[in-house]
C-alpha positions as CSV (number, residue, x, y, z in Angstrom):
1,M,-21.1,-14.0,-26.6
2,I,-17.7,-15.0,-28.0
3,T,-15.9,-18.4,-27.4
4,G,-12.5,-18.9,-25.9
5,N,-11.0,-19.5,-29.3
6,D,-12.5,-16.3,-30.6
7,A,-11.0,-14.4,-27.6
8,A,-7.6,-15.9,-28.2
9,I,-7.7,-14.8,-31.9
10,K,-8.7,-11.3,-30.8
11,V,-5.7,-11.2,-28.4
12,R,-3.3,-12.2,-31.2
13,D,-4.8,-9.7,-33.6
14,Y,-4.6,-7.0,-30.9
15,F,-0.8,-7.6,-30.3
16,E,-0.2,-7.7,-34.1
17,S,-2.0,-4.4,-34.6
18,V,-0.1,-2.7,-31.7
19,H,3.4,-4.1,-32.3
20,G,3.3,-5.3,-35.9
21,A,3.2,-8.9,-37.2
22,N,7.0,-9.2,-37.0
23,A,6.9,-8.4,-33.3
24,V,4.6,-11.2,-32.4
25,I,6.5,-14.3,-33.5
26,G,5.5,-17.7,-32.3
27,F,2.3,-16.6,-30.6
28,M,1.1,-19.3,-28.3
29,V,-2.0,-19.5,-26.0
30,L,-0.9,-21.2,-22.8
31,G,-4.3,-21.0,-21.1
32,M,-7.8,-19.7,-21.3
33,K,-10.3,-19.4,-18.5
34,K,-13.8,-18.2,-18.4
35,N,-14.5,-15.8,-15.6
36,V,-18.3,-15.8,-15.3
37,D,-18.4,-13.4,-12.3
38,E,-16.6,-10.7,-14.1
39,K,-17.9,-11.6,-17.6
40,H,-14.6,-11.9,-19.4
41,W,-12.1,-14.5,-20.7
42,D,-8.6,-14.7,-19.1
43,I,-6.2,-15.5,-21.9
44,T,-2.6,-16.3,-21.0
45,C,-0.2,-16.1,-24.0
46,T,3.4,-15.8,-24.9
47,F,5.4,-14.8,-28.0
48,F,8.9,-13.6,-29.1
49,P,8.8,-9.8,-29.2
50,G,10.8,-9.6,-32.5
51,V,13.1,-11.2,-35.0
52,G,16.2,-12.4,-33.1
53,A,14.6,-12.4,-29.7
54,R,15.9,-15.2,-27.5
55,Q,13.3,-15.0,-24.7
56,R,9.5,-15.1,-24.9
57,I,7.4,-12.5,-23.2
58,G,4.0,-13.4,-21.7
59,Y,0.7,-11.6,-21.1
60,L,-2.5,-12.2,-19.2
61,V,-5.2,-10.5,-21.2
62,K,-8.9,-10.0,-20.2
63,V,-11.3,-10.1,-23.1
64,D,-15.0,-9.1,-22.7
65,F,-17.5,-11.9,-23.2
66,E,-20.1,-9.9,-25.1
67,N,-18.1,-7.7,-27.6
68,G,-14.6,-9.2,-27.6
69,S,-12.9,-6.0,-26.6
70,I,-9.6,-6.1,-24.6
71,I,-10.5,-5.0,-21.1
72,E,-7.0,-5.2,-19.5
73,Q,-3.6,-6.6,-20.3
74,E,-0.8,-7.4,-17.8
75,M,2.8,-8.6,-18.6
76,V,3.7,-11.7,-16.7
77,V,7.2,-12.7,-15.8
78,Q,8.7,-16.0,-17.0
79,K,9.8,-18.0,-13.9
80,E,10.8,-21.3,-15.5
81,A,11.8,-22.0,-19.1
82,G,8.6,-22.3,-21.2
83,K,6.2,-21.8,-18.2
84,L,4.4,-18.6,-17.3
85,P,2.4,-18.0,-14.1
86,E,-1.3,-17.1,-14.1
87,G,-0.6,-13.5,-13.1
88,N,2.2,-12.1,-11.0
């Protein structure tokens, strides 16, 4: 079983592998929640999508407890400066 910190690192590594290290600038974890019923971590994160980007994008990512695989990802919309909701 992986910890919340391990899940957050897997999420960062995933976005870097998909988009490249220069497209994941200022990566921040805004929240992590253990979902025992569904056996995954809910990781809410945000980052600038590239050099020169002025606005962060945010994601809610589900990471499997057992093997650390990414189960699902969902882009979340920024409603207030610096704050992202927990889903839509």
